[in-house]
The first five atom37 places (N, CA, C, CB, O) and aatype in JSON, in Angstrom:
{
  "aatype": [20, 20, 20, 20, 20, 20, 20, 20, 20, 20, 20, 20, 20, 20, 20, 20, 20, 20, 20, 20, 20, 20, 20, 20, 20, 20, 20, 20, 20, 20, 20, 20, 20, 20, 20, 20, 20, 20, 20, 20, 20, 20, 20, 20, 20, 20, 20, 20, 20, 20, 20, 20, 20, 20, 20, 20, 20, 20, 20, 20, 20, 20, 20, 20, 20, 20, 20, 20, 20, 20, 20, 20, 20, 20, 20, 20, 20, 20, 20, 20, 20, 20, 20, 20, 20, 20, 20, 20, 20, 20, 20, 20, 20, 20, 20, 20, 20, 20, 20, 20, 20, 20, 20, 20, 20, 20, 20],
  "atom_mask": [
    [1, 1, 1, 1, 1],
    [1, 1, 1, 1, 1],
    [1, 1, 1, 1, 1],
    [1, 1, 1, 1, 1],
    [1, 1, 1, 1, 1],
    [1, 1, 1, 1, 1],
    [1, 1, 1, 1, 1],
    [1, 1, 1, 1, 1],
    [1, 1, 1, 1, 1],
    [1, 1, 1, 1, 1],
    [1, 1, 1, 1, 1],
    [1, 1, 1, 1, 1],
    [1, 1, 1, 1, 1],
    [1, 1, 1, 1, 1],
    [1, 1, 1, 1, 1],
    [1, 1, 1, 1, 1],
    [1, 1, 1, 1, 1],
    [1, 1, 1, 1, 1],
    [1, 1, 1, 1, 1],
    [1, 1, 1, 1, 1],
    [1, 1, 1, 1, 1],
    [1, 1, 1, 1, 1],
    [1, 1, 1, 1, 1],
    [1, 1, 1, 1, 1],
    [1, 1, 1, 1, 1],
    [1, 1, 1, 1, 1],
    [1, 1, 1, 1, 1],
    [1, 1, 1, 1, 1],
    [1, 1, 1, 1, 1],
    [1, 1, 1, 1, 1],
    [1, 1, 1, 1, 1],
    [1, 1, 1, 1, 1],
    [1, 1, 1, 1, 1],
    [1, 1, 1, 1, 1],
    [1, 1, 1, 1, 1],
    [1, 1, 1, 1, 1],
    [1, 1, 1, 1, 1],
    [1, 1, 1, 1, 1],
    [1, 1, 1, 1, 1],
    [1, 1, 1, 1, 1],
    [1, 1, 1, 1, 1],
    [1, 1, 1, 1, 1],
    [1, 1, 1, 1, 1],
    [1, 1, 1, 1, 1],
    [1, 1, 1, 1, 1],
    [1, 1, 1, 1, 1],
    [1, 1, 1, 1, 1],
    [1, 1, 1, 1, 1],
    [1, 1, 1, 1, 1],
    [1, 1, 1, 1, 1],
    [1, 1, 1, 1, 1],
    [1, 1, 1, 1, 1],
    [1, 1, 1, 1, 1],
    [1, 1, 1, 1, 1],
    [1, 1, 1, 1, 1],
    [1, 1, 1, 1, 1],
    [1, 1, 1, 1, 1],
    [1, 1, 1, 1, 1],
    [1, 1, 1, 1, 1],
    [1, 1, 1, 1, 1],
    [1, 1, 1, 1, 1],
    [1, 1, 1, 1, 1],
    [1, 1, 1, 1, 1],
    [1, 1, 1, 1, 1],
    [1, 1, 1, 1, 1],
    [1, 1, 1, 1, 1],
    [1, 1, 1, 1, 1],
    [1, 1, 1, 1, 1],
    [1, 1, 1, 1, 1],
    [1, 1, 1, 1, 1],
    [1, 1, 1, 1, 1],
    [1, 1, 1, 1, 1],
    [1, 1, 1, 1, 1],
    [1, 1, 1, 1, 1],
    [1, 1, 1, 1, 1],
    [1, 1, 1, 1, 1],
    [1, 1, 1, 1, 1],
    [1, 1, 1, 1, 1],
    [1, 1, 1, 1, 1],
    [1, 1, 1, 1, 1],
    [1, 1, 1, 1, 1],
    [1, 1, 1, 1, 1],
    [1, 1, 1, 1, 1],
    [1, 1, 1, 1, 1],
    [1, 1, 1, 1, 1],
    [1, 1, 1, 1, 1],
    [1, 1, 1, 1, 1],
    [1, 1, 1, 1, 1],
    [1, 1, 1, 1, 1],
    [1, 1, 1, 1, 1],
    [1, 1, 1, 1, 1],
    [1, 1, 1, 1, 1],
    [1, 1, 1, 1, 1],
    [1, 1, 1, 1, 1],
    [1, 1, 1, 1, 1],
    [1, 1, 1, 1, 1],
    [1, 1, 1, 1, 1],
    [1, 1, 1, 1, 1],
    [1, 1, 1, 1, 1],
    [1, 1, 1, 1, 1],
    [1, 1, 1, 1, 1],
    [1, 1, 1, 1, 1],
    [1, 1, 1, 1, 1],
    [1, 1, 1, 1, 1],
    [1, 1, 1, 1, 1],
    [1, 1, 1, 1, 1],
    [1, 1, 1, 1, 1]
  ],
  "atom_positions": [
    [[0.83, -1.2, 0.0], [0.0, 0.0, 0.0], [0.87, 1.27, 0.0], [-0.94, 0.0, 1.22], [0.54, 2.26, -0.64]],
    [[1.99, 1.22, 0.72], [2.86, 2.39, 0.78], [3.52, 2.64, -0.57], [3.93, 2.21, 1.87], [3.79, 3.79, -0.92]],
    [[3.78, 1.57, -1.34], [4.42, 1.75, -2.65], [3.53, 2.6, -3.56], [4.71, 0.38, -3.32], [4.02, 3.44, -4.3]],
    [[2.25, 2.37, -3.48], [1.3, 3.15, -4.29], [1.36, 4.62, -3.93], [-0.12, 2.62, -4.1], [1.21, 5.47, -4.81]],
    [[1.57, 4.93, -2.67], [1.64, 6.33, -2.24], [2.89, 7.0, -2.81], [1.65, 6.42, -0.69], [2.85, 8.18, -3.15]],
    [[3.98, 6.27, -2.91], [5.21, 6.81, -3.48], [5.0, 7.17, -4.94], [6.36, 5.81, -3.34], [5.45, 8.22, -5.41]],
    [[4.32, 6.28, -5.66], [4.02, 6.55, -7.08], [3.14, 7.79, -7.21], [3.33, 5.33, -7.73], [3.3, 8.58, -8.14]],
    [[2.21, 7.93, -6.28], [1.3, 9.08, -6.32], [2.09, 10.37, -6.09], [0.16, 8.93, -5.26], [1.85, 11.38, -6.74]],
    [[3.03, 10.33, -5.16], [3.88, 11.5, -4.89], [4.71, 11.87, -6.1], [4.78, 11.23, -3.71], [4.86, 13.04, -6.44]],
    [[5.25, 10.85, -6.76], [6.02, 11.06, -7.98], [5.16, 11.7, -9.06], [6.6, 9.73, -8.49], [5.58, 12.63, -9.74]],
    [[3.95, 11.17, -9.2], [3.03, 11.69, -10.21], [2.69, 13.15, -9.92], [1.76, 10.84, -10.26], [2.6, 13.96, -10.85]],
    [[2.5, 13.48, -8.66], [2.18, 14.86, -8.28], [3.35, 15.79, -8.62], [1.84, 14.95, -6.77], [3.15, 16.9, -9.11]],
    [[4.58, 15.32, -8.35], [5.76, 16.12, -8.69], [5.84, 16.35, -10.19], [7.04, 15.43, -8.19], [6.14, 17.45, -10.64]],
    [[5.58, 15.29, -10.96], [5.61, 15.41, -12.42], [4.55, 16.41, -12.89], [5.39, 14.03, -13.08], [4.81, 17.22, -13.78]],
    [[3.36, 16.35, -12.3], [2.27, 17.26, -12.68], [2.66, 18.7, -12.35], [0.95, 16.88, -11.95], [2.42, 19.61, -13.14]],
    [[3.28, 18.91, -11.16], [3.7, 20.26, -10.78], [4.76, 20.78, -11.73], [4.23, 20.27, -9.33], [4.74, 21.95, -12.12]],
    [[5.7, 19.92, -12.12], [6.74, 20.32, -13.07], [6.09, 20.67, -14.41], [7.8, 19.19, -13.24], [6.45, 21.67, -15.03]],
    [[5.15, 19.85, -14.86], [4.48, 20.1, -16.13], [3.73, 21.44, -16.07], [3.51, 18.94, -16.46], [3.75, 22.2, -17.03]],
    [[3.08, 21.7, -14.94], [2.35, 22.98, -14.79], [3.32, 24.15, -14.87], [1.58, 23.01, -13.44], [3.03, 25.16, -15.53]],
    [[4.47, 24.02, -14.21], [5.47, 25.09, -14.21], [6.0, 25.3, -15.62], [6.63, 24.76, -13.24], [6.11, 26.44, -16.08]],
    [[6.33, 24.2, -16.32], [6.84, 24.28, -17.69], [5.79, 24.91, -18.62], [7.24, 22.89, -18.21], [6.12, 25.71, -19.49]],
    [[4.54, 24.53, -18.42], [3.47, 25.05, -19.25], [3.28, 26.55, -19.01], [2.16, 24.29, -18.97], [3.05, 27.31, -19.95]],
    [[3.36, 26.97, -17.76], [3.23, 28.39, -17.43], [4.35, 29.19, -18.08], [3.25, 28.6, -15.89], [4.13, 30.29, -18.6]],
    [[5.58, 28.63, -18.06], [6.71, 29.31, -18.71], [6.47, 29.43, -20.22], [8.03, 28.55, -18.45], [6.72, 30.48, -20.81]],
    [[5.98, 28.36, -20.82], [5.71, 28.36, -22.26], [4.62, 29.37, -22.6], [5.29, 26.95, -22.74], [4.69, 30.06, -23.62]],
    [[3.6, 29.46, -21.75], [2.53, 30.43, -21.97], [3.06, 31.86, -21.88], [1.39, 30.22, -20.95], [2.7, 32.71, -22.69]],
    [[3.91, 32.11, -20.9], [4.51, 33.44, -20.74], [5.36, 33.79, -21.96], [5.37, 33.51, -19.46], [5.34, 34.93, -22.43]],
    [[6.09, 32.82, -22.47], [6.97, 33.05, -23.61], [6.18, 33.42, -24.87], [7.83, 31.81, -23.88], [6.71, 34.08, -25.77]],
    [[4.92, 33.0, -24.94], [4.09, 33.3, -26.11], [3.92, 34.8, -26.34], [2.72, 32.65, -25.96], [3.7, 35.23, -27.47]],
    [[4.03, 35.59, -25.28], [3.86, 37.04, -25.43], [4.97, 37.62, -26.31], [3.86, 37.73, -24.03], [4.8, 38.67, -26.93]],
    [[6.11, 36.93, -26.37], [7.23, 37.39, -27.19], [7.12, 36.93, -28.64], [8.54, 36.9, -26.6], [7.77, 37.49, -29.52]],
    [[6.3, 35.92, -28.88], [6.15, 35.38, -30.24], [5.36, 36.35, -31.1], [5.46, 34.0, -30.21], [4.53, 37.1, -30.59]],
    [[5.61, 36.34, -32.39], [4.89, 37.2, -33.33], [4.39, 36.37, -34.5], [5.79, 38.36, -33.83], [5.11, 35.52, -35.03]],
    [[3.15, 36.63, -34.91], [2.62, 36.05, -36.13], [2.1, 37.19, -36.99], [1.48, 35.01, -35.83], [1.75, 38.26, -36.5]],
    [[2.08, 36.94, -38.29], [1.69, 37.98, -39.23], [0.51, 37.49, -40.06], [2.87, 38.37, -40.14], [0.6, 36.48, -40.74]],
    [[-0.59, 38.22, -39.99], [-1.74, 37.93, -40.83], [-1.79, 38.96, -41.94], [-3.06, 37.91, -40.02], [-1.51, 40.13, -41.72]],
    [[-2.16, 38.5, -43.15], [-2.21, 39.44, -44.27], [-3.52, 39.3, -45.02], [-1.02, 39.21, -45.22], [-4.21, 38.28, -44.91]],
    [[-3.86, 40.32, -45.77], [-5.03, 40.3, -46.65], [-4.73, 41.18, -47.85], [-6.31, 40.78, -45.9], [-3.86, 42.05, -47.8]],
    [[-5.48, 40.95, -48.92], [-5.31, 41.77, -50.11], [-3.94, 41.6, -50.73], [-5.54, 43.21, -49.78], [-3.36, 42.56, -51.23]],
    [[-3.41, 40.39, -50.69], [-2.09, 40.15, -51.27], [-0.98, 40.92, -50.57], [-2.1, 40.52, -52.72], [-0.01, 41.32, -51.2]],
    [[-1.14, 41.13, -49.26], [-0.11, 41.82, -48.48], [-0.35, 43.32, -48.36], [1.23, 41.58, -49.1], [0.48, 44.04, -47.81]],
    [[-1.48, 43.78, -48.88], [-1.8, 45.22, -48.78], [-2.03, 45.63, -47.32], [-3.04, 45.56, -49.62], [-1.74, 46.76, -46.93]],
    [[-2.56, 44.68, -46.53], [-2.78, 44.94, -45.1], [-2.12, 43.8, -44.33], [-4.31, 45.05, -44.75], [-2.32, 42.63, -44.64]],
    [[-1.33, 44.16, -43.34], [-0.65, 43.18, -42.49], [-0.99, 43.5, -41.04], [0.89, 43.2, -42.72], [-0.9, 44.65, -40.6]],
    [[-1.37, 42.46, -40.3], [-1.65, 42.61, -38.87], [-0.71, 41.68, -38.14], [-3.17, 42.3, -38.53], [-0.65, 40.48, -38.44]],
    [[0.01, 42.22, -37.17], [0.95, 41.43, -36.39], [0.39, 41.28, -34.98], [2.38, 42.09, -36.36], [-0.01, 42.26, -34.34]],
    [[0.35, 40.02, -34.52], [-0.18, 39.73, -33.19], [0.86, 38.94, -32.41], [-1.52, 38.93, -33.28], [1.74, 38.3, -32.99]],
    [[0.75, 39.01, -31.09], [1.64, 38.17, -30.27], [0.89, 36.89, -29.9], [2.11, 38.94, -28.98], [-0.28, 36.72, -30.25]],
    [[1.57, 36.01, -29.21], [1.0, 34.72, -28.85], [-0.09, 34.78, -27.81], [2.07, 33.84, -28.36], [-0.67, 33.75, -27.46]],
    [[-0.4, 35.96, -27.32], [-1.5, 36.13, -26.37], [-2.72, 36.76, -27.05], [-1.06, 37.0, -25.19], [-3.62, 37.27, -26.38]],
    [[-2.73, 36.71, -28.38], [-3.82, 37.26, -29.19], [-4.0, 38.76, -29.01], [-5.11, 36.56, -28.85], [-5.11, 39.28, -29.06]],
    [[-2.89, 39.45, -28.81], [-2.91, 40.9, -28.74], [-2.33, 41.43, -30.05], [-2.1, 41.44, -27.5], [-1.27, 41.0, -30.48]],
    [[-3.04, 42.38, -30.67], [-2.56, 42.98, -31.9], [-1.47, 43.98, -31.51], [-3.72, 43.67, -32.71], [-1.7, 44.88, -30.71]],
    [[-0.27, 43.82, -32.09], [0.84, 44.69, -31.73], [1.19, 45.68, -32.83], [2.05, 43.87, -31.38], [1.87, 46.68, -32.59]],
    [[0.72, 45.39, -34.06], [1.03, 46.31, -35.16], [0.08, 46.07, -36.32], [2.5, 46.15, -35.62], [-0.33, 44.94, -36.58]],
    [[-0.27, 47.15, -37.01], [-1.07, 47.08, -38.23], [-0.34, 47.89, -39.29], [-2.55, 47.61, -38.01], [0.01, 49.05, -39.07]],
    [[-0.1, 47.27, -40.45], [0.55, 47.96, -41.56], [-0.43, 48.01, -42.72], [1.9, 47.25, -41.98], [-1.02, 46.99, -43.1]],
    [[-0.6, 49.2, -43.3], [-1.5, 49.37, -44.43], [-0.69, 49.99, -45.58], [-2.73, 50.27, -44.05], [-0.12, 51.06, -45.44]],
    [[-0.66, 49.3, -46.69], [0.01, 49.82, -47.88], [-0.79, 51.01, -48.4], [0.16, 48.71, -48.99], [-2.01, 50.92, -48.54]],
    [[-0.13, 52.11, -48.66], [-0.84, 53.34, -49.04], [-1.68, 53.17, -50.31], [0.15, 54.48, -49.22], [-2.64, 53.91, -50.53]],
    [[-1.3, 52.21, -51.16], [-2.06, 51.99, -52.4], [-3.51, 51.56, -52.12], [-1.37, 50.93, -53.24], [-4.39, 51.79, -52.95]],
    [[-3.74, 50.95, -50.97], [-5.07, 50.43, -50.67], [-5.95, 51.48, -49.98], [-4.96, 49.17, -49.8], [-7.13, 51.23, -49.73]],
    [[-5.38, 52.64, -49.66], [-6.13, 53.7, -48.99], [-6.85, 54.53, -50.05], [-5.19, 54.6, -48.11], [-6.26, 55.35, -50.74]],
    [[-8.16, 54.27, -50.14], [-9.0, 54.97, -51.1], [-10.14, 55.62, -50.32], [-9.55, 54.0, -52.22], [-11.01, 54.93, -49.81]],
    [[-10.13, 56.95, -50.22], [-11.16, 57.64, -49.44], [-12.58, 57.32, -49.93], [-10.93, 59.14, -49.5], [-13.55, 57.45, -49.18]],
    [[-12.69, 56.89, -51.19], [-14.01, 56.56, -51.72], [-14.41, 55.12, -51.42], [-14.05, 56.79, -53.21], [-15.54, 54.72, -51.68]],
    [[-13.48, 54.33, -50.87], [-13.79, 52.94, -50.58], [-13.2, 52.51, -49.24], [-13.27, 52.03, -51.71], [-12.42, 51.56, -49.16]],
    [[-13.58, 53.21, -48.21], [-13.11, 52.9, -46.85], [-13.55, 51.49, -46.45], [-13.65, 53.94, -45.82], [-12.85, 50.79, -45.72]],
    [[-14.73, 51.08, -46.93], [-15.27, 49.76, -46.58], [-14.31, 48.64, -46.97], [-16.61, 49.55, -47.26], [-14.14, 47.69, -46.21]],
    [[-13.69, 48.73, -48.15], [-12.76, 47.7, -48.59], [-11.56, 47.64, -47.64], [-12.29, 47.97, -50.03], [-11.11, 46.55, -47.28]],
    [[-11.04, 48.78, -47.24], [-9.91, 48.83, -46.31], [-10.3, 48.19, -44.98], [-9.44, 50.29, -46.1], [-9.53, 47.42, -44.4]],
    [[-11.5, 48.51, -44.5], [-11.97, 47.93, -43.24], [-12.07, 46.41, -43.36], [-13.34, 48.52, -42.84], [-11.67, 45.68, -42.45]],
    [[-12.6, 45.93, -44.49], [-12.72, 44.48, -44.71], [-11.34, 43.81, -44.72], [-13.45, 44.19, -46.03], [-11.17, 42.73, -44.17]],
    [[-10.37, 44.48, -45.36], [-9.02, 43.92, -45.41], [-8.39, 43.85, -44.02], [-8.13, 44.75, -46.35], [-7.7, 42.89, -43.69]],
    [[-8.64, 44.87, -43.21], [-8.09, 44.88, -41.84], [-8.71, 43.75, -41.03], [-8.35, 46.25, -41.15], [-8.01, 43.05, -40.3]],
    [[-10.02, 43.57, -41.17], [-10.69, 42.47, -40.45], [-10.13, 41.12, -40.92], [-12.24, 42.53, -40.68], [-9.83, 40.26, -40.1]],
    [[-10.0, 40.95, -42.23], [-9.49, 39.69, -42.77], [-8.06, 39.42, -42.29], [-9.53, 39.7, -44.3], [-7.74, 38.29, -41.91]],
    [[-7.21, 40.44, -42.31], [-5.82, 40.26, -41.87], [-5.76, 39.95, -40.38], [-4.98, 41.53, -42.19], [-4.95, 39.15, -39.93]],
    [[-6.64, 40.6, -39.61], [-6.68, 40.34, -38.17], [-7.12, 38.91, -37.9], [-7.64, 41.33, -37.47], [-6.51, 38.22, -37.08]],
    [[-8.16, 38.46, -38.59], [-8.62, 37.07, -38.4], [-7.55, 36.07, -38.82], [-9.91, 36.82, -39.2], [-7.4, 35.03, -38.19]],
    [[-6.82, 36.39, -39.88], [-5.72, 35.54, -40.33], [-4.64, 35.45, -39.24], [-5.11, 36.07, -41.65], [-4.14, 34.37, -38.95]],
    [[-4.29, 36.59, -38.64], [-3.28, 36.6, -37.58], [-3.75, 35.79, -36.38], [-2.96, 38.06, -37.16], [-2.97, 35.02, -35.81]],
    [[-5.01, 35.96, -35.98], [-5.52, 35.25, -34.81], [-5.58, 33.74, -35.05], [-6.92, 35.78, -34.44], [-5.33, 32.96, -34.14]],
    [[-5.9, 33.35, -36.28], [-5.9, 31.92, -36.62], [-4.49, 31.36, -36.49], [-6.46, 31.7, -38.06], [-4.29, 30.24, -36.04]],
    [[-3.5, 32.17, -36.91], [-2.11, 31.74, -36.79], [-1.66, 31.64, -35.34], [-1.2, 32.7, -37.55], [-0.83, 30.8, -34.99]],
    [[-2.21, 32.51, -34.48], [-1.89, 32.43, -33.05], [-2.38, 31.09, -32.51], [-2.53, 33.62, -32.26], [-1.69, 30.44, -31.74]],
    [[-3.59, 30.68, -32.92], [-4.11, 29.38, -32.47], [-3.15, 28.26, -32.85], [-5.51, 29.12, -33.07], [-2.89, 27.37, -32.04]],
    [[-2.63, 28.3, -34.07], [-1.67, 27.29, -34.51], [-0.39, 27.35, -33.7], [-1.35, 27.47, -35.98], [0.18, 26.31, -33.36]],
    [[0.06, 28.55, -33.4], [1.27, 28.74, -32.6], [1.09, 28.18, -31.19], [1.65, 30.23, -32.54], [1.96, 27.5, -30.67]],
    [[-0.06, 28.49, -30.59], [-0.35, 28.0, -29.24], [-0.38, 26.47, -29.24], [-1.7, 28.56, -28.72], [0.17, 25.84, -28.34]],
    [[-1.02, 25.89, -30.23], [-1.08, 24.43, -30.33], [0.32, 23.85, -30.46], [-1.95, 23.99, -31.52], [0.64, 22.84, -29.84]],
    [[1.15, 24.49, -31.27], [2.52, 24.03, -31.49], [3.33, 24.12, -30.2], [3.19, 24.87, -32.61], [4.08, 23.2, -29.87]],
    [[3.19, 25.22, -29.47], [4.02, 25.45, -28.28], [3.48, 24.76, -27.03], [4.14, 26.93, -28.02], [4.26, 24.33, -26.18]],
    [[2.15, 24.65, -26.93], [1.57, 24.11, -25.69], [0.92, 22.75, -25.87], [0.55, 25.07, -25.15], [0.59, 22.08, -24.89]],
    [[0.73, 22.33, -27.12], [0.05, 21.07, -27.38], [0.72, 19.88, -26.71], [-0.03, 20.83, -28.85], [0.06, 18.94, -26.28]],
    [[2.05, 19.93, -26.62], [2.79, 18.81, -26.01], [2.38, 18.61, -24.55], [4.31, 19.06, -26.11], [2.49, 17.5, -24.02]],
    [[1.92, 19.67, -23.91], [1.54, 19.55, -22.5], [0.16, 18.91, -22.34], [1.55, 20.93, -21.82], [-0.15, 18.35, -21.29]],
    [[-0.65, 18.98, -23.38], [-2.03, 18.52, -23.24], [-2.32, 17.28, -24.06], [-2.98, 19.62, -23.63], [-3.45, 16.78, -24.05]],
    [[-1.33, 16.76, -24.79], [-1.54, 15.55, -25.59], [-2.07, 14.45, -24.66], [-0.2, 15.09, -26.29], [-1.49, 14.16, -23.62]],
    [[-3.18, 13.87, -25.07], [-3.74, 12.77, -24.29], [-4.59, 13.22, -23.13], [-2.66, 11.91, -23.79], [-5.28, 12.4, -22.53]],
    [[-4.54, 14.49, -22.79], [-5.39, 15.0, -21.71], [-6.61, 15.65, -22.33], [-4.63, 16.01, -20.81], [-6.49, 16.43, -23.27]],
    [[-7.77, 15.34, -21.82], [-8.98, 15.97, -22.33], [-9.46, 16.94, -21.28], [-10.08, 14.93, -22.69], [-10.31, 16.6, -20.45]],
    [[-8.91, 18.14, -21.31], [-9.27, 19.16, -20.3], [-10.04, 20.26, -21.01], [-7.98, 19.74, -19.58], [-9.45, 21.09, -21.7]],
    [[-11.36, 20.27, -20.85], [-12.16, 21.29, -21.54], [-11.77, 22.7, -21.09], [-13.66, 21.05, -21.28], [-11.52, 22.96, -19.91]],
    [[-11.72, 23.6, -22.07], [-11.48, 25.0, -21.74], [-10.03, 25.36, -21.48], [-12.27, 25.37, -20.57], [-9.74, 26.47, -21.05]],
    [[-9.11, 24.42, -21.74], [-7.7, 24.72, -21.47], [-7.18, 25.77, -22.44], [-6.86, 23.45, -21.57], [-6.35, 26.6, -22.06]],
    [[-7.66, 25.75, -23.68], [-7.24, 26.74, -24.67], [-8.38, 27.65, -24.96], [-6.74, 26.08, -25.97], [-8.25, 28.57, -25.77]]
  ]
}
C-alpha cells in the first residue's frame, strides 16, 4: 500500500513540473509574433502569442477615401488571419503539455 503512495507522490511532482513548464511556455508566447495578411499583403496585422494585436501595416495603395469599406474588410481579414495563426502557434508550443489529456477550456 505504501508503494502506491510513493508513485502518487512522484506523479504529483511530475504534474507540478508540467504545470510550471506550461506556465513558462505560456509566458513566452507574449514574445512570439505572427503575421496575418489580406489583399495580397496590402494589409498586415501582427499579433503576439496572447492574441494581442501589436502592429497594423497598411500599404498606401489600398487607402482609397471613396472605398473605406474595402480597407476595413481587409483589416478584419488580416486580423482574423493573424488570430488563426496564433491558435496554430499555441497548439505548437503548448500542445505537447495537453496531448492525451482531455481538459475542456484549457485553450
